[in-house]
C-alpha positions in Angstrom: 10.5 18.5 17.7 7.0 17.7 16.5 4.1 20.2 17.5 1.2 17.9 18.8 -2.4 18.8 18.6 -5.3 16.8 20.0 -9.0 17.7 19.1 -11.5 16.6 21.8 -15.4 16.2 21.6 -17.6 14.0 23.6 -17.5 10.6 22.1 -14.8 11.1 19.4 -17.0 9.8 16.5 -18.3 13.1 14.9 -16.6 16.6 15.6 -13.2 15.7 16.8 -12.3 13.0 14.0 -13.7 15.5 11.6 -11.4 18.3 13.0 -8.5 16.0 13.1 -8.8 15.0 9.4 -9.4 18.6 8.2 -6.5 20.1 10.2 -4.2 17.1 9.2 -5.0 17.9 5.5 -4.3 21.5 6.2 -0.9 20.8 7.8 0.1 18.5 4.8 -0.9 21.3 2.3 1.1 23.7 4.2 4.1 21.3 4.1 4.4 21.0 7.7 3.6 17.3 8.1 7.0 16.4 9.6 6.5 19.4 12.2 2.9 19.0 13.2 1.0 15.9 14.3 -2.7 15.8 15.1 -5.2 13.3 16.5 -8.4 13.2 18.5 -10.2 11.9 21.5 -13.4 12.1 23.5 -14.1 13.2 26.9 -16.3 10.1 27.5 -15.5 6.4 26.7 -18.9 5.4 25.2 -17.5 4.8 21.7 -13.9 3.6 22.4 -12.7 1.3 19.7 -15.5 2.2 17.2 -15.2 4.0 13.9 -16.4 7.4 13.2 -20.1 8.1 12.8 -21.0 7.0 9.3 -22.4 10.5 8.6 -19.0 11.9 9.5 -17.2 9.5 7.3 -19.5 10.3 4.3 -19.2 14.1 4.8 -15.5 13.8 5.0 -15.1 11.6 2.1 -17.6 13.7 0.1 -15.3 16.7 0.6 -12.0 14.9 -0.2 -10.8 14.2 3.2 -9.6 10.9 4.6 -12.0 9.4 7.2 -10.2 6.3 8.9 -10.6 6.5 12.6 -10.8 4.7 15.7 -12.3 6.3 18.7 -10.6 6.7 22.0 -10.9 8.6 25.4 -8.8 11.5 26.3 -6.4 10.7 29.1 -5.0 13.4 31.5 -1.5 11.8 31.1 -1.5 13.2 27.6 -1.1 16.8 28.5 2.6 16.1 29.1 3.1 15.5 25.2 0.6 17.9 23.7 1.1 21.4 22.8 -2.5 22.2 22.1 -5.7 20.5 23.2 -8.5 21.8 21.1 -12.1 21.6 22.6 -15.0 21.6 20.2 -17.5 23.2 22.6 -17.6 24.9 26.0 -18.6 21.7 28.0 -15.4 20.0 26.6 -13.3 22.9 27.6 -14.7 22.8 31.1 -14.0 19.0 31.3 -10.5 19.3 30.0 -9.7 22.0 32.3 -10.7 19.9 35.3 -8.5 17.0 33.8 -5.5 19.4 33.5 -2.7 18.1 36.0 -1.4 21.8 36.2 -2.0 25.5 35.3 0.4 25.2 32.5 -1.6 22.2 31.2 -4.8 24.0 31.4 -3.2 26.9 29.2 -2.9 24.5 26.4 -6.7 24.2 26.0 -8.5 26.3 23.5 -11.8 26.3 21.8 -11.5 25.4 18.1 -13.7 28.4 16.9 -11.6 30.8 18.9 -9.4 30.6 15.9 -12.2 31.8 13.6 -12.2 35.7 13.6 -15.9 35.5 12.2 -17.2 33.2 14.9 -18.2 36.0 17.1 -19.3 35.0 20.7 -20.6 31.7 19.6 -17.4 29.5 19.8 -19.2 26.0 20.1 -19.2 23.7 17.3 -22.7 22.2 17.7 -23.0 18.4 18.1 -24.5 17.1 14.8 -25.1 13.6 16.3 -28.8 13.8 16.9 -29.6 15.7 13.7 -29.5 15.0 10.0 -26.9 15.6 7.1 -27.1 19.3 7.2 -25.8 19.4 10.7 -22.7 17.4 9.6 -22.2 19.8 6.6 -22.4 22.8 9.0 -20.1 21.1 11.4 -17.4 20.7 8.6 -17.9 24.2 7.4 -17.2 25.6 10.9 -14.2 23.2 11.4 -12.7 24.2 8.1 -13.0 27.9 8.6 -11.4 27.6 12.2 -8.7 25.2 11.0 -7.4 28.1 8.7 -6.7 30.2 11.7 -5.6 27.3 13.9 -2.9 26.4 11.1 -1.7 30.0 11.1 -1.2 29.9 15.1 0.5 26.6 15.0 2.7 27.6 12.0 3.7 30.6 14.2 4.4 28.2 17.2 6.4 25.7 15.1 8.5 28.6 13.6 9.1 29.9 17.2 10.4 26.5 18.3 12.8 26.4 15.4 14.3 30.0 16.0 
């Protein structure tokens, strides 16, 4: 059985595609590609059908990640097929919890930086959209750091499913 993770931000053109590609690379490096699938979506539909923000594409490619992407909007029906729904900030967390069809589905939602032990109390990945290149670099750093902890948790869950 494949363990499914979906990363969610606002428009699915900056933070969530970045998280999707970073995490997918971590999964591949860990040899878990056949056991774990990841994708991303936005809470809003403003950019559905568009590619990732060019600054996201640039920072991903500059750091050796794939960057192909088509934005889409999260659908509450997806909860039935997902094991984890990863919100990039508290506003996404609240929106996703409102969309969750059941308490069990709401339990699948986590903030990405909750997997970063060094994050402290600030668990939001700030939206880099209205800033410059430095914001995209900072976003990538936060995503990379949290993805390591997320990978550990997902690996544990996958091993638990196999047992």
